[in-house]
C-alpha positions, 0 to 999 in steps of 0.5 A, spaced: 500 500 499 505 504 501 509 503 495 503 505 491 501 511 496 509 513 493 508 511 485 502 515 485 503 521 490 510 521 492 509 529 495 505 526 500 510 521 502 514 528 502 509 531 506 509 526 511 516 526 513 516 534 513 512 535 519 514 528 522 521 532 523 517 538 525 513 536 530 520 532 532 523 538 533 517 542 537 518 538 542 526 537 543 525 544 544 520 545 550 524 539 553 530 542 552 528 548 555 523 546 561 531 541 564 532 546 569 526 548 571 526 540 573 528 542 580 526 545 586 530 549 590 528 553 594 532 560 596 533 563 603 532 570 604 534 574 611 528 581 612 529 585 617 521 585 620 517 591 617 521 597 612 523 597 606 527 591 605 521 588 607 516 589 604 519 588 597 523 582 599 515 578 601 513 582 594 517 578 591 517 572 593 509 574 592 510 575 585 515 569 584 510 564 588 505 565 582 510 562 576 514 557 581 512 551 577 516 554 571 522 558 575 524 552 578 525 556 586 521 559 591 523 564 595 521 563 603 518 568 606 521 571 613 526 565 612 531 568 617 529 576 621 535 581 621 538 587 624 540 590 618 544 590 612 551 588 618 546 583 620 544 580 614 552 580 610 554 577 616 547 571 615 548 570 609 555 569 610 554 563 615 550 560 610 544 562 614 540 565 608 541 565 600 539 572 599 537 578 602 538 586 601 543 591 603 545 598 603 549 600 597 554 602 601 555 596 606 562 594 605 564 587 606 568 582 603 566 578 597 567 570 599 562 574 604 556 575 600 555 578 592 552 583 588 545 581 584 541 587 583 540 595 585 532 595 587 531 602 589 535 609 591 533 608 598 534 617 601 536 619 608 531 623 611 534 626 617 528 627 622 528 632 627 521 635 632 524 640 633 523 647 627 530 646 624 530 647 617 538 643 615 542 639 619 547 644 619 542 649 624 540 643 628 548 641 630 550 649 631 549 649 639 552 642 640 558 644 636 559 650 640 557 648 647 561 642 648 557 639 654 550 639 651 548 632 648 545 630 642 540 625 643 541 621 637 536 615 634 537 610 627 534 605 624 535 598 627 540 594 631 547 593 628 545 596 623 548 599 616 545 607 617 548 607 624 555 607 621 553 612 616 549 616 623 556 617 626 559 619 619 556 624 618 555 627 625 563 628 624 563 632 618 558 636 621 563 637 628 559 633 633 564 630 637 562 623 638 562 623 647 556 628 645 552 623 641 547 620 646 545 613 641 539 609 641 538 603 635 529 604 635 523 601 631 519 606 627 515 606 631 519 609 637 522 612 633 516 616 631 514 617 639 520 620 641 520 624 636 513 626 637 515 626 645 521 631 644 526 627 647 530 625 640 534 631 638 535 628 630 533 620 627 536 619 620 532 614 617 535 610 610 528 607 606 525 608 599 521 614 598 515 610 597 514 605 603 509 606 607 512 606 614 517 612 612 511 616 609 507 615 616 513 618 620 515 625 615 508 626 615 505 627 621 505 635 623 510 636 629 515 632 624 521 636 619 526 632 615 531 636 615 535 639 608 544 638 608 549 643 606 551 642 598 558 642 601 557 635 606 553 632 602 558 633 596 563 631 601 560 624 602 558 623 595 565 621 593 565 616 599 563 608 595 555 608 593 554 615 596 549 620 591 547 627 591 539 626 591 534 631 591 526 630 595 521 630 592 518 635 599 512 634 597 510 626 598 514 626 604 513 633 607 506 634 612 508 642 609 512 643 603 518 646 605 521 653 601 526 652 597 528 642 596 529 638 601 537 636 599 540 630 601 544 623 600 542 616 597 545 609 595 542 603 592 537 598 596 542 591 593 540 584 594 545 580 595 546 573 596 551 568 598 555 561 596 550 556 597 547 556 590 548 554 584 549 559 578 545 558 575 540 558 579 543 565 581 542 566 573 535 564 573 533 569 579 536 576 576 534 574 569 526 573 571 527 580 575 529 583 570 525 580 565 519 582 569 522 590 572 516 593 568 510 587 573 514 589 580 514 596 578 508 597 576 506 593 585 512 597 588 513 604 584 518 605 589 522 599 584 528 601 579 531 595 578 538 595 574 544 591 572 550 591 577 556 594 573 561 588 570 567 592 574 563 592 581 568 586 584 563 584 588 557 584 582 556 575 582 558 572 576 551 570 574 550 576 575 555 579 571 553 574 565 546 576 565 548 584 565 553 581 560 548 580 556 546 586 556 550 590 555 551 588 547 553 594 543 548 595 536 553 591 532 554 584 536 546 584 537 545 586 528 551 581 528 546 576 531 541 578 528 545 577 520 546 570 523 539 568 524 538 570 518 543 567 514 541 559 518 534 562 516 536 563 509 539 556 509 533 553 512 529 556 507 534 553 500 534 546 503 526 546 503 525 548 497 531 543 494 526 537 498 520 541 495 524 542 488 525 534 488 518 532 490 516 536 483 520 533 478 519 527 481 511 529 481 512 531 474 517 526 472 511 520 473 506 525 470 510 526 465 511 517 463 502 517 465 503 521 458 507 518 454 504 511 456 497 513 453 
């Protein structure tokens, strides 16, 4: 029967063969694509309770869980609480967790953790219950009277914010023995600013974090501006940048002029326990879904780590270099694809031509026989 079909309709045999080849190729493509998703990996995260980091990491966990079946990894929400950036680095370095968020200016050794992505700018907010307009104005009496004690607070115990606050006060020439410091949570900071027992509080957080806004929008809490000279000095330090606050967003009453301060990028970091392929998938997922994530959390501004950064994770570097292909390389890839497509079309056309020739010759023989 097959020989009869081949003799009378050889083109059907060719079409059947081509169909089988296409179907097999289609199946192989999707099987190869899904090989990496056959095993699931749990990614443990570290996060301070409350604040921007907790909100962002929880949202990433919720977002990733919706696509867990295809991603091949799961982010474990609230795996381990953290006291801040320095504590998070220690937890990652000790293997207690796999990923966490830290301030971009946190100094750590690459063997403890590696940078994956910058997620959003963390703004330095200097808060006071006084009527002062700037940090310099508030601190002037303490510089003149060395016996006067300055009551200050930073958010989180063991946090990078603590170190930043002391560095900044040092630039303003406030002696360390004048400083009475407390590490407080958001609620205690708000309460003590309002009752006047705190002279100054430093919060480093995302622009639209509800907890931060709940403090800055209190009628008796003022955001203090930094002077240009101090900002310039501090911005020369690694990963500190000058920033102008949208006073209308943060403040209860919009002050005259602009509120100038600093920011550092909130940075996603990872340890060495996870396979590099898993980290690549995580980075790739966050970069590819950047627009969707930024709609859910408007404070997000996801950016790649500079490939020259010595602390970048190898998987993040590989993903970043993919995006850094120049115009010529992209066009070269497109040209290669077009050539391969042209070769496929020529090969397919050659098969059709041979089939057509065979059919035509067969008809010619039949006509001659009649």
